[in-house]
N, C-alpha and C positions, 0 to 999 in steps of 0.2 A: 638940477643936480645939487645946487647949493641948499635948497630947502630940505632935500632928502638927507644931506649931510648934517644939517642943524638938528633935524628930528632924531637922527641916529645918535648924535652926541648927547642930546637931552635924555634919550632912553638909557644910554650907558651910565650917565650921571645918576639918574633916578634909581636904576637898579643897584647902584653901588651905595646908596644911602643906607645908613644903619637904622635900626629901630630906636625908639625913644630910650629904652633901657640901655642900649649900647651907646647912645649919645651921651648919656650921663657918665658912663665909664670912660668914654673917649676923651673927656676933658683931662683926666689924669694921664692917659696915655699920650695925648698930644704934648703935654708938658714934658714928659719923659723923653719923647722923641726929639723935640726941639732942643732940649738941654743937651742930649747926646750929640746932636749935630752941631750945636754951638761949640761944644768941647772939641769936636773933631775938625773944626774949620781951620785951625792954625797948626795942626799936627805936622811934624816933619814928613817929607815925601817918602822917607824910608819906613814909616810906620806900617806895621802889619794890621790893616784895618779890620779884617774879620776877627782876629784875636783881640784887638782893642775893644771892639763892640761886644764880642761874646763874653769877655771878662766883666763887662759892666753889668751883666745879668746874673753873675754868680750870687747864689743865695736866694734868688727868686724861687717861689714854690713851683714844684712840678704839679701840673693839673692836666689831666687828659681831656681830650674832646672839647676844647674851648671854642672850636669853630662850629660845633654842632648846635642844633636846636633853633635855627633861624628859618622861619617859613613866612615869606619867601626868602630865598638865599640872598645874603648881603655880605659886604665886606666886614670882617671882624678884625679890629686892631686890639691886641691884648699884650701889653708888655709887663703885666703884673703876675701873670700865671702862664707858664710855658710847658709845652711838651717838646719832644725832640724835634719835631717838624717845624713848629712855630718859632722855636729858638733859631733854627737855621734860616727860616724865611725873614724874621726880623733883622738878623745880622746881615744877611745878603742885601736886604732893602736899604739899610743904613749905609752899607758899603757902597752901593750904587749911587746913592745921593751924593756922597763925598766925591766919588770918581767923576760924577757929572757936574760937580760944583753947584749943585742945586740943594740948598740946605733947608728947604721948606717942608712942612708937614704934608702939604698937598703932594709933593714929589714922592715922599715916603709911601703914602697911601697908594699912589698909582704904581709904584714899584711893586708893592704887594699884590695888587690886582694883576699886573702883567705876569708875575711869577706864579700866582696861585690858580689862575683861571685860564683855561685853554683859549688862546688867541687874545688874552687880556680883556675878555668880555664876560661879565656876570650875567648868566641867563637863568640857571636854576642849579640845583644841587649837583647835577651831572656835569655841569660846566667846570666845576672845581676839579683840580687834578688830585686824585686820591692815592694813586700808586707812585712810589718814588721813581721807579724806572720811567714812568710817563713824565714825571716832573723833570728828570734829567733830559729826556728827549726834547720836550717842549722848550725848555730854557736854553738848551744847546742851540736849537734852531733859532731862538731869539737873540743869540749872541751873548747871553748873560754869563753862562758857565761853559765849561767843557769837561768831558770825562777823560781821565788819564788811563790808558790801557796798555802802556808799554813803558820800559822794555820787558822782555820775557827772558829770564826772571827779572823781577819778582812776580810779574803778572802772568803766572803760569797756569792758572785755572780758568775754566770757561763756565759761566753761568748761562744756562738756557732758561729764560724766564717763562714761568707758567703761573699766571695769576687767575684766581677765581674766587677768592675768599669773600668778597663783598656780595657777589650774586648768590653764593652758596649759604651765606649767613646773614640774610637781610634783616632778620629780627634783631641783630646787634646794632642797627643803624636807624635812628629815629626817622630820618627823612625817607628811608626805604619802607619803613612800616607805615608811614603816613601816605606815601605815594608809591604804591606797588608798581605803577607803570614805569617808574624810574629804573627798576631792576633790569628791564630789557636793554635800556641804554647803557647801563653799567656793564652788563654782560658783553655787549658789542665792543665797548672800550677794552675790556679784559682780553677779548679775542684778538684785538689789534696789537696789544702789548705782547701777548704770549707768543713764544717762538723766537723772539729776539735774543741775541747772544752777546755777552759782554765778558771781557777778560777782567779777572780780579786776582787779588793776592790771597792765597789760602792762609788760614789762621796759623798753620804750623810754621810759617816763615815770617810772621809779624814780630820780628825781633829788633835788635839794636845794631843792625849791620850798616856799613857804609852804603851798600846798594839801596837799602830801604830809605836811608836818609836822603839819598839823591832822588828817589822816586816820589817821596811824599814830603810836602812842604808844610811848615807851620801855617795854620789857618785853612788848609784844605778841608773840604767836607768829606767825612768818612761815612760811608753807607755800609752797614754790616749786613752781609748776605746771609740767607738762612735756608734751611730745608723744611721749614714748616709748610705743609700742603697749602697751596693757593696764594702764598705770599712770596714777594721778591726780596724785600728789605725788612730787617727786624728792628733796626735802631739807627739813629743818626747822631753825629756830633762833629766837633772840629779837632783837627790834629794839633797836638802840642808835643814838641820834642823836649825831653829832659835828659839829664845825664844817664839815667838808667834805661832810657828807651822812649817809645812812643806812648803817649797818654791821650785820653779822650776828654775833651771839654763838652759836657752834654747836660741836657735836662734829664735828670736821672730819676726813674721811678723808684729805684732802690733807696736812694738818699732823700727822696721827696723834694729835691730842689736842684738848681743848676750848680754843677760842681766841675772842677778839674779832677777827674777820677784819680785817686791816690795810687791805685795799682796800675801797672803797665797795661796797655791794651792787649798784649799777648796773654797775660794772666786773666784779664777780663774775658777774653774770648774762650779760653779753656774752661771757664766756669759755666759756659752756656753750650751744652751739647748740640743744640739746634743751629748755632752760628757756624758758618762755614768759612768766612773770610771777609775781606773788605774791598769795596769799590771806592775809587778816589775821584772826587769832583773838585775842580778848581774854578774860582771866580775869575772871569776875564778882567783884564785891566784896560 
């Protein structure tokens, strides 16, 4: 049994190793991560850790698909270029390190692996969690986060998830073009996710009410629901309350960088006809 365990741990470690190109980049990222964790070591207990870390990334360039293009699949750490998902994952991983009082880069990397890969094990492209509903489910099961779905109101709408985008558009994903056999596995994952139901706040009521301020806390993860066929979530960010209402701290494709969105989230949602509302996810303490 001990030999099997040792072999298993070696395989997990080897599969998590980055390519040479990524190793060159990782030196910069490891310095950034260690510096952020060093700054956080002596923060007051009352500090809102998700917002503390998210604000450290403001101004970083928005770059899509930074996790793609690795064959075989491996862990990618990129704190220099962010999309909405990698911003959330980097911030949650940093927050977990502080909560666990483990300020090492090793701990950060493995927090990413645990969050990003089903069961915390890197096997291939299909072992990475691609749909955010699946990410919520897997990380809720792991005790990392929990989804807030009450009270009603404001959680008065019901999303019935129906995902199929990746299997229907495999040409848009390099790994699926290179490995058509992965499409079947992706489709099976989509079928498992589809049909699940979650309560969310419709965009018509995302205002500046006392009820909403009680339901959504600074630093909560906001997942914007959508009605685009085959997708569950359109965009992610962190909740920031200001005097005029709720705002989104996000890696913005529009602004081409990480920003605290100057307009309220209510106005932001109204500008996007395909957006239907918001789901709320909170990091466990």
